[in-house]
C-alpha positions in Angstrom: 193.7 -69.3 143.7 191.8 -71.3 141.1 193.4 -71.9 137.8 191.6 -70.3 135.1 192.9 -70.6 131.5 191.9 -68.0 128.6 191.9 -69.9 125.2 190.6 -69.5 121.7 191.4 -73.3 121.2 189.3 -75.2 123.6 190.2 -78.6 122.2 194.0 -77.9 122.7 193.6 -76.5 126.2 191.6 -79.3 127.3 194.3 -81.7 126.2 196.7 -80.3 128.0 194.7 -80.2 131.2 194.0 -83.9 130.6 197.7 -84.7 130.0 198.5 -82.5 133.2 196.0 -84.5 135.6 196.3 -88.0 133.9 192.9 -89.2 134.8 192.2 -93.0 134.1 188.8 -92.1 132.3 187.2 -88.5 130.9 183.4 -88.1 131.1 182.1 -84.9 129.7 178.7 -83.7 131.2 176.6 -81.3 128.8 173.0 -80.7 128.3 171.2 -81.4 124.9 172.0 -77.9 123.7 175.5 -77.5 124.4 175.9 -81.2 122.9 174.6 -79.9 119.9 176.3 -76.5 119.5 179.4 -76.8 121.5 180.7 -80.3 121.8 182.4 -80.3 118.6 184.8 -77.6 119.6 186.2 -80.0 122.0 186.6 -82.8 119.3 186.9 -86.4 121.0 187.2 -85.3 124.8 185.8 -88.5 126.5 182.4 -90.5 127.4 179.6 -88.0 127.0 176.9 -87.6 129.7 173.8 -85.8 128.4 171.2 -84.1 130.5 168.1 -82.1 129.8 168.9 -78.2 129.8 167.5 -75.1 131.7 167.4 -74.4 135.4 164.2 -76.8 135.6 166.5 -79.8 135.1 168.9 -78.7 138.0 167.1 -81.3 140.2 167.9 -84.2 142.4 166.6 -86.6 139.6 169.2 -85.2 137.4 171.8 -85.2 139.8 171.0 -89.1 140.5 171.3 -89.7 136.6 174.5 -88.3 136.5 175.7 -90.4 139.5 174.3 -93.3 137.7 176.0 -92.6 134.4 179.3 -92.2 136.0 178.8 -95.5 138.1 177.8 -97.4 134.8 180.8 -96.1 132.9 183.2 -97.3 135.6 184.3 -93.8 136.8 186.7 -94.3 139.8 188.1 -91.7 142.3 191.0 -91.2 139.7 188.2 -90.2 136.8 187.9 -86.6 135.5 184.4 -85.0 135.0 184.4 -82.2 132.3 181.3 -79.7 132.7 180.7 -78.3 129.4 177.6 -75.8 129.5 176.2 -73.0 131.4 175.7 -72.4 134.9 173.2 -75.3 135.5 175.7 -77.8 134.0 178.6 -76.5 136.2 176.7 -76.3 139.3 175.1 -79.6 138.9 178.3 -81.2 137.5 180.4 -79.7 140.2 178.2 -81.2 142.9 178.1 -84.5 141.3 181.7 -84.8 141.0 182.1 -83.4 144.6 179.8 -86.2 146.0 180.5 -89.2 143.7 182.8 -91.6 145.4 183.4 -88.8 148.1 184.7 -86.4 145.4 186.4 -86.8 141.9 188.2 -84.2 140.2 186.4 -82.0 137.5 187.0 -79.1 134.9 184.6 -76.4 134.0 184.2 -75.2 130.6 181.4 -72.6 130.6 179.5 -71.8 127.3 177.5 -69.2 128.3 178.6 -65.6 129.4 176.8 -66.2 132.9 178.7 -69.4 133.4 182.0 -67.8 132.6 181.7 -64.9 135.0 179.6 -66.5 137.8 178.8 -70.0 138.0 181.9 -71.6 136.8 184.5 -69.8 139.0 184.4 -69.8 142.9 183.8 -73.2 143.9 179.9 -73.2 144.7 178.1 -76.3 143.3 174.5 -77.5 144.0 171.1 -78.1 142.9 167.8 -76.6 143.5 165.3 -78.2 145.9 161.9 -77.6 147.4 161.2 -74.8 144.9 164.4 -72.8 145.9 167.3 -71.9 144.4 170.8 -73.7 145.0 169.2 -75.2 148.3 171.5 -78.2 148.5 175.2 -78.1 147.6 178.9 -78.0 148.4 182.0 -76.0 148.2 184.2 -77.6 145.8 186.6 -75.7 143.2 187.2 -77.3 139.9 190.7 -78.5 139.2 190.8 -75.7 136.3 188.3 -73.5 134.4 188.8 -73.0 130.9 187.4 -69.8 129.2 186.8 -69.7 125.4 184.9 -66.9 124.3 184.1 -68.5 120.9 181.4 -70.4 122.8 179.6 -67.0 123.1 178.9 -67.1 119.3 176.1 -69.7 120.1 174.2 -67.2 122.5 171.2 -65.4 121.7 170.9 -61.9 123.0 168.7 -62.5 126.1 171.2 -65.1 127.3 174.1 -62.5 126.6 172.4 -59.8 128.6 171.6 -62.4 131.1 175.5 -63.2 131.7 176.2 -59.4 131.5 174.0 -58.5 134.5 176.6 -60.4 136.8 179.3 -58.4 135.2 177.6 -55.2 136.0 177.3 -56.5 139.6 181.2 -57.4 139.6 182.0 -53.7 138.3 179.7 -52.2 141.1 181.6 -54.0 143.5 185.0 -53.1 141.9 185.1 -49.3 141.4 183.4 -46.3 139.9 185.7 -46.6 137.0 184.9 -50.2 136.3 181.0 -49.5 136.8 181.1 -46.5 134.5 182.9 -48.7 131.6 180.3 -51.5 132.1 177.1 -48.9 131.7 179.0 -47.6 128.4 179.3 -51.3 126.8 176.8 -51.6 123.9 174.5 -54.5 124.5 172.7 -54.1 121.6 175.5 -54.3 119.2 178.4 -56.2 121.3 182.1 -55.9 120.5 183.2 -59.3 121.4 186.9 -58.2 121.4 186.0 -55.7 124.1 183.7 -58.2 125.7 186.6 -60.7 126.2 188.5 -57.9 128.0 185.7 -57.2 130.3 185.1 -61.1 130.8 188.7 -61.5 132.3 188.3 -58.3 134.4 185.1 -59.6 135.8 186.4 -63.0 136.6 189.3 -61.3 138.4 187.1 -59.3 140.6 185.0 -62.6 141.5 188.5 -64.5 142.1 189.9 -62.0 144.5 186.9 -61.7 146.6 186.7 -65.6 146.7 190.4 -66.2 147.5 189.8 -63.9 150.7 186.6 -65.8 151.9 186.6 -69.4 150.2 183.3 -70.5 152.3 181.5 -67.2 152.3 182.0 -66.5 156.2 182.7 -62.7 155.5 183.7 -60.6 152.7 182.5 -63.2 149.7 178.8 -62.3 150.8 179.5 -59.0 148.7 179.0 -61.3 145.6 175.2 -61.6 146.8 174.8 -58.0 145.7 171.5 -58.1 143.9 170.7 -61.5 144.8 168.5 -61.5 147.9 165.7 -59.6 145.8 166.9 -61.2 142.5 166.5 -64.9 143.8 163.0 -63.9 145.3 162.0 -62.6 142.0 163.5 -65.5 139.9 161.8 -68.3 142.3 158.4 -66.2 142.5 158.3 -65.9 138.5 159.2 -69.5 138.0 156.4 -70.8 140.2 153.8 -68.7 138.2 155.0 -68.9 134.7 155.6 -71.9 132.3 158.7 -70.3 130.7 161.7 -69.9 133.3 163.2 -66.6 133.9 166.8 -66.1 132.9 168.9 -65.9 136.2 170.6 -62.8 134.9 167.2 -60.8 134.4 166.3 -61.4 138.0 170.0 -60.4 139.2 169.5 -57.0 137.0 166.2 -56.1 138.6 167.7 -57.2 142.1 170.5 -54.7 141.6 168.1 -51.9 140.9 166.0 -52.8 144.0 169.0 -53.1 146.3 170.7 -50.0 145.0 167.4 -48.2 146.2 167.9 -49.8 149.5 171.6 -48.6 149.5 170.3 -45.1 148.6 168.1 -44.8 151.3 170.0 -46.5 154.0 173.7 -46.2 153.4 173.7 -42.7 151.5 174.8 -44.2 148.4 175.0 -41.5 145.7 171.6 -41.4 144.0 173.4 -41.0 140.7 174.7 -44.8 141.0 171.0 -45.8 141.4 169.6 -43.6 138.6 172.4 -44.4 136.1 172.3 -48.4 136.8 168.4 -48.3 136.8 168.3 -46.7 133.3 170.6 -49.2 132.0 168.8 -52.2 133.5 165.2 -50.8 132.3 166.7 -50.1 128.8 168.0 -53.6 128.4 166.1 -56.0 130.7 162.6 -54.4 131.0 160.7 -54.7 134.3 159.6 -57.6 136.4 155.7 -58.3 136.0 155.0 -58.2 139.7 152.2 -56.1 141.7 151.7 -55.0 145.2 149.8 -58.4 146.0 153.0 -60.2 145.3 155.0 -58.6 147.9 154.1 -60.8 150.7 155.2 -63.9 148.8 158.3 -62.3 147.5 159.2 -61.4 151.3 158.6 -64.7 152.4 161.1 -66.0 149.6 163.7 -63.7 150.7 163.2 -64.9 154.4 164.6 -68.3 153.2 167.8 -67.0 151.8 170.8 -68.9 152.9 172.6 -65.7 154.1 170.1 -64.9 156.8 170.2 -65.3 160.7 166.9 -66.1 162.1 164.1 -63.9 160.7 166.3 -61.1 159.8 167.1 -60.9 156.0 170.6 -59.9 155.4 171.7 -57.8 152.2 174.7 -56.6 150.7 174.7 -53.0 150.1 177.0 -50.3 148.7 178.1 -47.0 150.2 179.5 -46.4 146.6 180.9 -48.6 143.8 183.9 -50.5 145.4 182.9 -49.7 149.0 180.6 -52.8 150.1 178.7 -53.4 153.2 177.6 -56.9 154.1 175.1 -58.3 156.5 172.9 -55.2 156.4 169.3 -55.6 158.0 166.5 -53.6 156.1 163.0 -52.9 157.5 160.1 -54.5 155.5 158.6 -51.2 154.5 161.8 -50.0 152.8 162.0 -53.4 151.0 158.4 -53.0 149.7 159.5 -49.2 148.6 162.3 -51.0 146.7 159.9 -53.2 144.8 157.7 -50.1 144.0 160.7 -48.4 142.5 161.3 -51.5 140.6 157.9 -51.6 139.0 157.4 -47.8 138.5 160.5 -45.7 138.7 
């Protein structure tokens, strides 16, 4: 299982990691935001490579710029890349490390809540391509993941909520007890001590699933709960609006829509749908979609990597902790779930 370190001293923990792996050179990849807000917490960690922030920069051009910086910096197969940032940085940086010289070692230090509980753990790397999320990438685990919740002090409220959506997903995959605890957490006035405990629990849920199925051939598909519709909403929004949608907002809306599918198709208790929907609508609002957008959203779902042929495969629940993968749902029910998301 991937090594995850929990610490309140990121510089000391990274120093121990570097000593352990003894690379010939250390490179630190960050975006311009994390360079300004977070890099100082690592002190002098290595040669810095800076890229533009936001998911819009998760492109082939940015990937090539990282390869170029590594090449010009004299990186070898014995070098180490430290990915310091949110999910975009760890996804792209992990892919850059996995492919440069056919693979160099890397360490993920997520600085956002979303990065901590989702992108940095589990071995998925990649970039967006052709207007689709994470269309090109590879499975490659970091040597270690360093979790320091001090970085969360730099987050604004929308980005905190964005990360919490993935934690809510993990709670639904785990148990009714964990799901209930997550619905009671006060996102408007977060207790960061309590949040640190919830973060570790969330990571452990994901690690347990990934350890059973590293390459997503079976149960790891459970982690796609909320993402089939969520990714479609995210791609649609980003194609129609100048300001990118935070990933966790799309996941939160996707959870509501896919819990609707579960309530209709697998007899999941409607109370799970109602209580989750209330929490999501209170904290994330609703997507600005109309009936005329359903065809475009359905077409985006057809491009989901989990599909076989023209069947869209969903991850659904029978109840919290009881997961059903590779579930086919008829188009009419998908449209109903979007109606519920808009108007419930």
